[in-house]
N, C-alpha and C positions, 0 to 999 in steps of 0.2 A: 360847361354841362362837359361832360365826360361823353365818349363818338359811343353812340347806343349797340353800334353793331358789333364793338368788339367786349361787350360785357358777357362773363363767362363761369363759372363756380357755383356753388354752393346758395340756393337763392331759397329765402322764407319767406313767403305770402303771409302778410300782416294785413289787419283792418287801419292801424291810427299809426301814426309817423313814418313811413313809407318813406323812401330816399328818390323812386320810380312807378310811375301810376302806368298799370298791364291790362290790357287789356287782350283779348284774343277775337281775332276776325278771320271770317272766312276769303276778303279780296283786299288788293292794297296792303299788305303788313309792310311795316316801317323795317323792320326786323326778320327773319329765319332763327326760330329757335329750334331746339333738336331737344328733350325729356332725356334723359341719362341716368342708367342708375349707378354709374363708380365713370370715375375719370374724364369728367368735365376739364378739361384741360385747352380749349382751343374757345374760340369765336362763337358765339351763341353754341354752346355748350352748355344746358343746366341739369344742376343735380336738385331736386326741390330736396329741401329740411328741414324739420323742425325746430330745430334748435342752432347754434351756434352759423350763421352763414357765414361765408365767406364773396364778396364778392371780387374778380379779376378787373 
C-alpha cells in the first residue's frame, strides 16, 4: 500500500472503481490536504481535475 501522506498531483473524484476512498473530516484526519489550482508538486497538494488524473 502507498504511503498516503505522500500522495500529490492531479486528483479526480469518481463514483466507481476508485483507487482510494476519501472522507472529509473536521477532526482526527489521517492526512492533511491542500487543494491548489496549479503546481500540485509536493506531498498533500491536490489539483482537482475532471479528466486525466495523474497521482504521484
